[in-house]
C-alpha positions as CSV (number, residue, x, y, z in Angstrom):
1,P,-44.4,81.6,51.2
2,A,-47.2,79.7,49.3
3,P,-45.5,79.9,45.8
4,A,-42.1,78.8,47.2
5,A,-43.7,75.7,48.8
6,A,-45.4,74.8,45.4
7,A,-42.1,75.2,43.5
8,N,-40.3,72.9,45.9
9,P,-42.0,69.6,44.8
10,A,-41.6,70.5,41.1
11,R,-37.9,71.0,41.7
12,K,-37.7,67.7,43.4
13,I,-39.4,66.0,40.5
14,F,-37.0,67.7,38.0
15,L,-34.0,66.6,40.0
16,L,-35.3,63.1,40.3
17,A,-35.9,62.8,36.6
18,L,-32.5,64.2,35.9
19,L,-30.9,61.6,38.2
20,L,-32.9,58.8,36.5
21,L,-31.7,60.1,33.1
22,F,-28.1,60.1,34.2
23,G,-28.6,56.6,35.7
24,V,-30.0,55.2,32.4
25,I,-27.1,56.7,30.4
26,A,-24.6,55.4,32.9
27,F,-26.2,51.9,32.7
28,K,-26.1,51.9,28.9
29,V,-22.5,52.8,28.9
30,V,-21.5,50.1,31.4
31,A,-23.8,47.5,29.8
32,D,-22.4,48.3,26.3
33,R,-18.9,47.6,27.6
34,L,-19.9,44.4,29.3
35,T,-22.4,43.0,26.8
36,P,-22.2,44.9,23.5
37,Y,-25.3,44.9,21.4
38,S,-26.1,45.9,17.8
39,V,-28.9,45.2,15.4
40,Q,-26.2,44.9,12.6
41,A,-24.2,42.2,14.4
42,A,-23.7,38.8,12.8
43,V,-22.3,35.5,14.0
44,D,-19.7,33.9,11.6
45,A,-19.6,30.1,12.1
46,P,-17.8,27.6,9.8
47,L,-20.2,25.5,7.7
48,A,-19.5,22.1,6.2
49,Q,-21.7,21.0,3.3
50,I,-22.2,17.3,3.4
51,A,-22.3,15.5,0.1
52,P,-21.7,11.8,-0.5
53,Q,-18.8,10.6,-2.6
54,V,-20.9,8.0,-4.3
55,S,-24.4,8.1,-5.7
56,G,-27.3,5.9,-4.8
57,Q,-30.5,5.6,-2.8
58,V,-30.5,6.7,0.9
59,V,-31.6,3.7,3.0
60,K,-30.8,5.1,6.5
61,L,-30.9,8.5,8.0
62,D,-29.3,8.7,11.5
63,V,-29.7,12.3,12.4
64,L,-32.4,15.0,12.9
65,D,-32.4,18.7,12.0
66,N,-30.7,20.9,14.6
67,A,-29.2,17.9,16.3
68,R,-25.7,17.9,17.6
69,V,-23.2,15.4,16.1
70,K,-19.7,14.3,16.9
71,K,-16.9,13.8,14.4
72,G,-17.1,10.4,12.8
73,Q,-20.8,9.9,13.7
74,L,-22.9,8.2,11.1
75,L,-25.2,10.8,9.3
76,F,-26.8,8.7,6.6
77,E,-26.2,5.5,4.6
78,I,-26.5,4.9,0.9
79,D,-27.7,1.4,-0.3
80,P,-24.5,-0.7,-0.2
81,E,-25.7,-3.6,-2.2
82,P,-24.6,-2.4,-5.7
83,F,-21.2,-1.5,-4.2
84,E,-20.9,-4.9,-2.5
85,I,-21.5,-6.5,-5.9
86,A,-18.8,-4.3,-7.4
87,V,-16.3,-5.4,-4.8
88,R,-17.0,-9.1,-5.5
89,T,-16.7,-8.5,-9.2
90,A,-13.4,-6.7,-8.7
91,Q,-12.1,-9.6,-6.6
92,A,-13.1,-12.0,-9.3
93,N,-11.4,-9.9,-12.0
94,L,-8.2,-9.8,-9.8
95,E,-8.2,-13.6,-9.5
96,V,-8.6,-13.9,-13.3
97,A,-5.7,-11.5,-13.9
98,V,-3.5,-13.4,-11.5
99,Q,-4.4,-16.7,-13.2
100,A,-3.7,-15.2,-16.6
101,A,-0.3,-14.0,-15.5
102,A,0.5,-17.4,-14.2
103,V,-0.5,-19.0,-17.5
104,S,1.7,-16.5,-19.3
105,E,4.6,-17.5,-17.2
106,L,4.0,-21.1,-18.1
107,D,3.9,-20.1,-21.8
108,I,7.3,-18.6,-21.4
109,T,8.6,-21.8,-19.8
110,Y,7.1,-23.8,-22.7
111,A,8.5,-21.5,-25.3
112,A,12.0,-21.6,-23.8
113,A,11.9,-25.4,-23.7
114,D,10.8,-25.5,-27.4
115,L,13.6,-23.2,-28.3
116,D,16.1,-25.5,-26.7
117,K,14.6,-28.4,-28.5
118,Q,14.8,-26.6,-31.9
119,R,18.4,-25.7,-31.3
120,I,19.3,-29.3,-30.6
121,D,17.4,-30.5,-33.7
122,H,19.2,-27.9,-35.8
123,S,22.6,-28.8,-34.4
124,T,21.9,-32.5,-35.1
125,S,20.7,-31.6,-38.6
126,E,23.8,-29.7,-39.4
127,E,26.1,-32.4,-38.2
128,L,24.3,-35.1,-40.2
129,G,23.8,-32.8,-43.2
130,N,27.5,-31.9,-43.3
131,I,28.3,-35.6,-43.3
132,V,25.9,-36.2,-46.2
133,L,27.2,-33.3,-48.1
134,D,30.8,-34.4,-47.7
135,L,29.8,-37.9,-49.0
136,A,27.9,-36.3,-51.9
137,R,31.1,-34.5,-52.9
138,K,32.8,-37.8,-53.0
139,D,30.0,-39.3,-54.9
140,A,29.3,-41.8,-52.1
141,V,25.7,-40.7,-51.9
142,S,23.2,-39.4,-54.4
143,E,22.6,-35.7,-55.1
144,T,19.1,-36.3,-53.9
145,S,20.4,-37.1,-50.4
146,A,22.5,-33.9,-50.5
147,I,19.4,-31.8,-51.4
148,R,17.4,-33.4,-48.6
149,A,20.3,-32.6,-46.2
150,R,20.4,-29.0,-47.2
151,S,16.6,-28.7,-46.9
152,D,16.6,-30.3,-43.4
153,M,19.3,-27.8,-42.2
154,K,17.3,-24.8,-43.5
155,I,14.1,-26.1,-41.9
156,T,15.6,-26.7,-38.5
157,N,17.3,-23.2,-38.7
158,S,13.8,-21.7,-39.5
159,N,12.4,-23.7,-36.6
160,V,15.0,-22.1,-34.3
161,I,14.1,-18.6,-35.5
162,R,10.4,-19.4,-35.0
163,A,10.9,-20.6,-31.5
164,Q,12.9,-17.5,-30.6
165,V,10.0,-15.3,-31.9
166,E,7.5,-17.3,-29.9
167,L,9.6,-17.0,-26.7
168,E,9.8,-13.2,-27.2
169,R,6.1,-13.0,-27.9
170,A,5.3,-14.9,-24.7
171,R,7.6,-12.5,-22.7
172,Q,5.9,-9.5,-24.2
173,R,2.4,-10.9,-23.4
174,L,3.4,-11.3,-19.8
175,G,5.4,-8.2,-19.2
176,K,6.4,-8.2,-15.5
177,G,5.5,-11.2,-13.4
178,G,3.6,-11.5,-10.1
179,N,2.0,-8.5,-8.6
180,D,4.1,-6.2,-10.9
181,N,2.1,-7.5,-13.9
182,A,0.3,-4.6,-15.5
183,K,-3.1,-6.4,-15.7
184,V,-2.7,-7.6,-12.1
185,K,-1.9,-4.1,-10.9
186,Q,-4.9,-2.7,-12.8
187,A,-7.2,-5.3,-11.2
188,M,-5.8,-4.5,-7.8
189,A,-6.4,-0.8,-8.3
190,A,-10.0,-1.5,-9.4
191,L,-10.6,-3.6,-6.3
192,E,-9.2,-0.8,-4.0
193,Q,-11.6,1.7,-5.7
194,A,-14.5,-0.7,-5.3
195,R,-13.8,-1.1,-1.6
196,L,-13.4,2.7,-1.2
197,D,-16.8,3.3,-2.9
198,L,-18.4,0.7,-0.5
199,R,-16.9,2.5,2.5
200,N,-18.2,5.9,1.2
201,T,-21.8,4.6,1.3
202,R,-21.6,5.4,5.0
203,V,-21.5,9.2,5.3
204,L,-19.9,10.4,8.5
205,A,-19.7,13.8,10.2
206,P,-16.4,15.5,9.3
207,A,-16.3,17.4,12.6
208,D,-18.3,18.2,15.8
209,G,-21.2,20.5,15.0
210,V,-25.0,21.0,14.6
211,I,-27.1,19.7,11.7
212,T,-28.9,22.6,9.9
213,N,-31.2,22.8,6.9
214,L,-31.6,19.0,6.7
215,K,-33.7,18.1,3.6
216,L,-32.6,14.6,3.1
217,R,-35.0,11.7,3.5
218,P,-34.7,7.9,3.2
219,G,-35.6,6.7,-0.3
220,Q,-34.1,9.7,-2.0
């Protein structure tokens, strides 16, 4: 009877340990299904590297490392003064281009008026010259007068040709008028780019997220 009584507590301990083992195994199985765990697991999150579209000195930093940001929130700002100057310069260049186009249009008007005048002078010269030449053939005027008449007709004809060339040159210098003028369009594009560069001095968050690995400092 004494050995049996001694074995009974040992058997109980063994059964208790066995139950605990099964309990641990069952807990791990259930826990693994509910909250999986692995030392080799990795979290894949989208990252957006922030780089300014323009270069310059950082004058304002509006975020901290590990801070949450919203889409469109200001992150940092680059010194805008050089870009403000560029916008004013581009505006002035546009005004100069518009004025130059307007002057070119006036040049065309002037050249067209001069051509009309030269045509009238040539027509008058031909009428008078033909009269003089007819009188010269009848010996009513000297041959010298006939020579002068022929010379005047040639000169006025040359003046017409010159005025035609000047009118065409004025048209070529202008190209298209108004906002369709090439130099005006070029100046407008430069102004748009200058304004875009100025807007890009304010760097905004492209999406909601968290700032990580922040190394930027004002003055850089």
